[in-house]
C-alpha positions, 0 to 999 in steps of 0.5 A: 183616631186623629181629627183629620182621619175622622174628617176624611171618613166623614167626607167620604160618607157625604160623597157616597150619600150624594153620589148614590141616588143618581148612580143606582136609580136610573131614569129617575126624575129628581124634581124639586118640591116647587114643581111638584106642588105646582102640579098638585095645585093645578090638579086640585084647583085648575083656575088658581092664580098665584098671588105674585110673579117671580121678580127674576127668572134664571135662564136655565135650571142649572143657573137656578140650582147654582143660585139655590146652592149659593144661597144655602152656602151663604146661610150655612156660613152665617149660621156657622159663624154665629155658632162659632162666635157663641162657642168661643165667647162661652169658652173664654168666659168659662175659662176665666172663672 
């Protein structure tokens, strides 16, 4: 099978996996771990005070999600770049011997 066909199949699988939960699970809340953790902490210790406050609070949840996705994309790019460089360096040194 050609490489572009494999990549296309993988892309379709990723899209299906990402699109399935919102389509098939109606009226569900997909809350983040931070919000759920905060709820549990207030149940366990109602007088708990956080150690520090946020330096920057986005105006909406959409902007917060965008910034989180951007952070994840930059991190994935850095990790991918480093792994790619490591692989290419090993490939070059291995072919010389």
